[in-house]
DRENMARTI-187663 format. One record per atom (N, C-alpha, C, O): x, y, z; atom name; residue number from 0. Coordinates in Angstrom, 3 decimals. Layout:
N
[node [X, Y, Z], 'CA', NUM]
...
# end
This chain:
42
[node [125.026, 140.812, 52.522], 'N', 0]
[node [126.467, 140.798, 52.543], 'CA', 0]
[node [126.949, 142.179, 52.978], 'C', 0]
[node [126.451, 143.194, 52.492], 'O', 0]
[node [127.902, 142.219, 53.879], 'N', 1]
[node [128.476, 143.471, 54.356], 'CA', 1]
[node [129.710, 143.829, 53.545], 'C', 1]
[node [130.369, 142.966, 52.966], 'O', 1]
[node [130.005, 145.123, 53.517], 'N', 2]
[node [131.237, 145.548, 52.864], 'CA', 2]
[node [132.038, 146.407, 53.841], 'C', 2]
[node [131.471, 147.149, 54.644], 'O', 2]
[node [133.346, 146.295, 53.760], 'N', 3]
[node [134.248, 147.007, 54.645], 'CA', 3]
[node [135.365, 147.630, 53.820], 'C', 3]
[node [135.735, 147.125, 52.760], 'O', 3]
[node [135.889, 148.729, 54.328], 'N', 4]
[node [137.047, 149.365, 53.697], 'CA', 4]
[node [138.316, 148.730, 54.246], 'C', 4]
[node [138.387, 148.369, 55.421], 'O', 4]
[node [139.315, 148.597, 53.381], 'N', 5]
[node [140.590, 148.002, 53.779], 'CA', 5]
[node [141.708, 148.995, 53.493], 'C', 5]
[node [141.815, 149.531, 52.390], 'O', 5]
[node [142.534, 149.230, 54.498], 'N', 6]
[node [143.712, 150.076, 54.369], 'CA', 6]
[node [144.895, 149.176, 54.067], 'C', 6]
[node [145.205, 148.274, 54.846], 'O', 6]
[node [145.559, 149.412, 52.942], 'N', 7]
[node [146.701, 148.599, 52.531], 'CA', 7]
[node [147.971, 149.424, 52.690], 'C', 7]
[node [148.105, 150.491, 52.092], 'O', 7]
[node [148.910, 148.922, 53.505], 'N', 8]
[node [150.153, 149.639, 53.779], 'CA', 8]
[node [151.355, 148.770, 53.427], 'C', 8]
[node [151.310, 147.545, 53.534], 'O', 8]
[node [152.432, 149.435, 53.003], 'N', 9]
[node [153.677, 148.750, 52.685], 'CA', 9]
[node [154.746, 149.158, 53.683], 'C', 9]
[node [154.863, 150.333, 54.030], 'O', 9]
[node [155.524, 148.189, 54.142], 'N', 10]
[node [156.617, 148.441, 55.068], 'CA', 10]
[node [157.904, 148.559, 54.256], 'C', 10]
[node [158.716, 147.635, 54.228], 'O', 10]
[node [158.080, 149.693, 53.602], 'N', 11]
[node [159.260, 149.965, 52.769], 'CA', 11]
[node [159.524, 148.844, 51.756], 'C', 11]
[node [160.675, 148.495, 51.496], 'O', 11]
[node [158.466, 148.293, 51.197], 'N', 12]
[node [158.604, 147.284, 50.177], 'CA', 12]
[node [158.925, 145.886, 50.680], 'C', 12]
[node [159.048, 144.960, 49.878], 'O', 12]
[node [159.062, 145.713, 51.988], 'N', 13]
[node [159.413, 144.396, 52.536], 'CA', 13]
[node [158.198, 143.487, 52.677], 'C', 13]
[node [158.259, 142.310, 52.321], 'O', 13]
[node [157.105, 144.021, 53.191], 'N', 14]
[node [155.875, 143.250, 53.313], 'CA', 14]
[node [154.701, 144.211, 53.310], 'C', 14]
[node [154.875, 145.429, 53.315], 'O', 14]
[node [153.497, 143.641, 53.301], 'N', 15]
[node [152.283, 144.439, 53.227], 'CA', 15]
[node [151.357, 144.068, 54.376], 'C', 15]
[node [151.358, 142.933, 54.854], 'O', 15]
[node [150.562, 145.055, 54.814], 'N', 16]
[node [149.581, 144.846, 55.867], 'CA', 16]
[node [148.253, 145.406, 55.369], 'C', 16]
[node [148.183, 146.554, 54.930], 'O', 16]
[node [147.209, 144.597, 55.438], 'N', 17]
[node [145.864, 145.005, 55.064], 'CA', 17]
[node [145.020, 145.040, 56.338], 'C', 17]
[node [144.792, 144.007, 56.968], 'O', 17]
[node [144.562, 146.226, 56.710], 'N', 18]
[node [143.767, 146.410, 57.918], 'CA', 18]
[node [142.318, 146.658, 57.525], 'C', 18]
[node [142.030, 147.527, 56.702], 'O', 18]
[node [141.404, 145.887, 58.118], 'N', 19]
[node [139.974, 146.068, 57.857], 'CA', 19]
[node [139.474, 147.159, 58.806], 'C', 19]
[node [139.418, 146.971, 60.021], 'O', 19]
[node [139.114, 148.295, 58.222], 'N', 20]
[node [138.684, 149.437, 59.025], 'CA', 20]
[node [137.332, 149.153, 59.670], 'C', 20]
[node [136.416, 148.646, 59.024], 'O', 20]
[node [137.224, 149.483, 60.939], 'N', 21]
[node [135.971, 149.278, 61.665], 'CA', 21]
[node [135.897, 147.957, 62.403], 'C', 21]
[node [134.955, 147.731, 63.163], 'O', 21]
[node [136.877, 147.072, 62.198], 'N', 22]
[node [136.898, 145.790, 62.899], 'CA', 22]
[node [138.206, 145.685, 63.680], 'C', 22]
[node [139.264, 145.471, 63.087], 'O', 22]
[node [138.144, 145.832, 64.994], 'N', 23]
[node [139.374, 145.786, 65.798], 'CA', 23]
[node [140.136, 144.471, 65.614], 'C', 23]
[node [139.536, 143.398, 65.559], 'O', 23]
[node [141.442, 144.569, 65.522], 'N', 24]
[node [142.330, 143.401, 65.411], 'CA', 24]
[node [142.044, 142.533, 64.198], 'C', 24]
[node [142.326, 141.335, 64.217], 'O', 24]
[node [141.490, 143.115, 63.146], 'N', 25]
[node [141.225, 142.361, 61.920], 'CA', 25]
[node [142.161, 142.870, 60.831], 'C', 25]
[node [141.971, 143.956, 60.284], 'O', 25]
[node [143.178, 142.061, 60.526], 'N', 26]
[node [144.169, 142.460, 59.539], 'CA', 26]
[node [144.825, 141.225, 58.947], 'C', 26]
[node [144.673, 140.118, 59.465], 'O', 26]
[node [145.543, 141.420, 57.877], 'N', 27]
[node [146.316, 140.356, 57.263], 'CA', 27]
[node [147.662, 140.902, 56.829], 'C', 27]
[node [147.781, 142.081, 56.496], 'O', 27]
[node [148.668, 140.055, 56.831], 'N', 28]
[node [150.001, 140.438, 56.399], 'CA', 28]
[node [150.490, 139.445, 55.362], 'C', 28]
[node [150.099, 138.278, 55.369], 'O', 28]
[node [151.352, 139.924, 54.466], 'N', 29]
[node [151.903, 139.033, 53.462], 'CA', 29]
[node [153.031, 139.684, 52.695], 'C', 29]
[node [153.257, 140.890, 52.795], 'O', 29]
[node [153.736, 138.873, 51.927], 'N', 30]
[node [154.869, 139.340, 51.139], 'CA', 30]
[node [154.413, 140.172, 49.943], 'C', 30]
[node [155.171, 140.989, 49.421], 'O', 30]
[node [153.156, 139.955, 49.511], 'N', 31]
[node [152.603, 140.715, 48.389], 'CA', 31]
[node [151.284, 141.343, 48.812], 'C', 31]
[node [150.700, 140.969, 49.829], 'O', 31]
[node [150.826, 142.302, 48.018], 'N', 32]
[node [149.539, 142.937, 48.305], 'CA', 32]
[node [148.419, 141.904, 48.273], 'C', 32]
[node [147.518, 141.921, 49.111], 'O', 32]
[node [148.487, 141.013, 47.303], 'N', 33]
[node [147.454, 139.998, 47.144], 'CA', 33]
[node [147.402, 139.061, 48.345], 'C', 33]
[node [146.321, 138.690, 48.804], 'O', 33]
[node [148.586, 138.675, 48.859], 'N', 34]
[node [148.638, 137.780, 50.013], 'CA', 34]
[node [148.077, 138.467, 51.261], 'C', 34]
[node [147.350, 137.845, 52.036], 'O', 34]
[node [148.406, 139.730, 51.456], 'N', 35]
[node [147.880, 140.471, 52.614], 'CA', 35]
[node [146.372, 140.580, 52.546], 'C', 35]
[node [145.692, 140.390, 53.554], 'O', 35]
[node [145.837, 140.883, 51.369], 'N', 36]
[node [144.386, 140.977, 51.206], 'CA', 36]
[node [143.701, 139.629, 51.425], 'C', 36]
[node [142.638, 139.564, 52.044], 'O', 36]
[node [144.301, 138.565, 50.924], 'N', 37]
[node [143.740, 137.224, 51.107], 'CA', 37]
[node [143.692, 136.852, 52.583], 'C', 37]
[node [142.704, 136.280, 53.043], 'O', 37]
[node [144.743, 137.169, 53.328], 'N', 38]
[node [144.770, 136.871, 54.759], 'CA', 38]
[node [143.759, 137.704, 55.526], 'C', 38]
[node [143.172, 137.221, 56.493], 'O', 38]
[node [143.546, 138.937, 55.117], 'N', 39]
[node [142.559, 139.798, 55.782], 'CA', 39]
[node [141.140, 139.280, 55.560], 'C', 39]
[node [140.281, 139.441, 56.426], 'O', 39]
[node [140.889, 138.663, 54.411], 'N', 40]
[node [139.551, 138.158, 54.100], 'CA', 40]
[node [139.209, 136.899, 54.871], 'C', 40]
[node [138.034, 136.550, 54.993], 'O', 40]
[node [140.219, 136.207, 55.395], 'N', 41]
[node [139.968, 134.987, 56.165], 'CA', 41]
[node [139.408, 135.397, 57.469], 'C', 41]
[node [139.109, 134.547, 58.307], 'O', 41]
# end
């Protein structure tokens, strides 16, 4: 199993973006931190 670092950013509290470092164009967005992380894992 591989592991990757994820950068979690907030857009002034409006939404969140989780970027998987080291994988181009691999990210997730959501209204909550949990939703952004869940989308990034897909």
